Phi, psi and omega in degrees: 000136177284151181287147175295122182288355184255001189255117183296149178261158181306133179097345179284128175287125176257121174254159182273106181204144175246019185302314183304309177306322179294309181298321179288327176303313176295320180305309187292334186272353183287122174225116185302322186286352173291343187261139177231183181298326185297324177290322181294311178300322179297318183288327181286337179274004184255153172268330177237116183275138166271172179305322177297329174287327168305310181303319179294322184287339178270349186280166176296330180301340179277350189299302180305343184263009191306316180299321182289322176299312182297319181299316180297322175298316178301312185295315180298315182294316175303322178298317187268330191242354188063219171259010188284144173222117184279144179242138178215164175242128174278140175230129179264120182273329182201153177241013173293141183212143183250007182256153173245083181257114192297343183261005187246136177300335184271001189302146190299343182266348179282121186280091175236169175284126173262146179201164179213135179284135172278172178309310193288328175293319174310307180299321179289328172295313180300322180291317177300316181288320187287331180296336180285349187099003182281136182240004173231136184227144175247115175276127176231155174218159167293158182280077178221107179291325186292319187262333179227074184283179185299325175299317183298309182297316176307319184289324179291326177293322181292319180291322180296330180293341176283352184237341190229155177277325184229133179229123169255160176231142176221088189235180174295146184301144177227176181282168181301322181288334170289319174299326181296315181300312178291339167281324169306320182291343176129000179285134181266326187211162184230128176250128171224132179267128170284344179073295164218147175262020166268100185306320183291311178299325181296319176305317183291331180275335190239096190272342184195162178093172181292340182294333182297342179280093192308304188290337175292322181290316182299328180268009183297319180302315183294322178292327180299314180291325174295335176274005171095015175296143177289327175207171182219150178241148179230153179193151159254148175276091188298130183117342181286325177219196176307112182297325183296310184294321177294317180299314176299312183301314181298316176295322173297315177300320178288325176298313183292326170299318177301317176297316189278335176230077186296341180277349184278146180271123184253139177221146179237135171252158188234051184292132170259154171304145176232157178297153181231161174302131181082000179205089188272358186265002183274113177209154181276071187297335184258007180233085180280185181292330178290313179297327176298313180299321174304313182293312180301317182288327178290317172313305186303311183289331174284317176241077195290339180264353184283140173288136171237128183260137172233116188268191186279002171295338180262159180283166188299317189295307181299312179298319180303321184281317193285337179285348178275344186252298187216339178285138180242002184208138180220152177273161173202156185055047191272136169222118184265011172265189189248123175080027184270001182268352182278120186297326182290340181233070179307332176273120183295153186285326176234161180286165189275161184276324180204174177272143177257161180257330187243107185259020183297145177284167181302315189295317177294320177297316178301322174291320180295323172302309180297323180294330177285359178082017175254174183249106177290138181238129179260348178196121180257012183217133177233119173284133184253000000 
């Protein structure tokens, strides 16, 4: 018998918060047909948007206004971020996973090559990435406590601090005291994808493992901030469920965190589904690039101070254009396999999580940002 996806398992920290109820309230209240051009125009006339305005900008009624929305988003981005675009490199330390998520290449039922970097391999990977000029890294693992425990991740963070100024982590959700430990090791921020905010669909997509527990994952960012992290990142995996409702839920979640923890740096990602090993039919057929632009621009107008990341899941042409409008952070030199940054070993040690679209190196991305008339930034934070 499967565990109830809404019931915490032993050892999972429960925090006093009603944030999940609030997000689901707005998600359930959204009705696309409620919005007309009048509501979209009203939203575009405001300098500070309410949730109802966000709903209007995500509605089908906003489609004819996309160019105007993009121009407003561009002006807002320039006002708060100037021409800067941060560049970072994600690095996968391990691809062992204990979850059964049917859309993910790492899932425990998928027959792939599993691997985990040793201490010496970690340092060689770090050296290879740092040698390109990169100063920010995002450390990722598969969701397996037994194979990539908190101590292993903490050790990897400590070693990364010798090479990089800014360190993010995208790992399985942990308790606030564990986030505090990882922050003490040197982690600056935590990113967690909720995947979808539709709890019923979430249950059908996550068949086994700790990730199956919907509320524990939802509150990961709040536990990270309780643990002292400087910032948190949020995302829905666009294409898993109703894209309008998932985008709305992500932005509302981010807004509530920003209000509750005003000191925190809030970041939004906009990932779309990508094909995975042993299943090339997983793709965001209902989230085309125009809808993706709509989502990103709506995020920018609703949360003008939030960082917005567009990863190498998207193609080079799209990313070259979206950084001119609303995106403020991009990845480069990406390898989603294990051990793929070591030049002497071009064949990754472990298989990839998904296919990427933009495989440009850090140097190529740096030049592309400059060519776009923007200022590439390798680190936006300095420890004194």
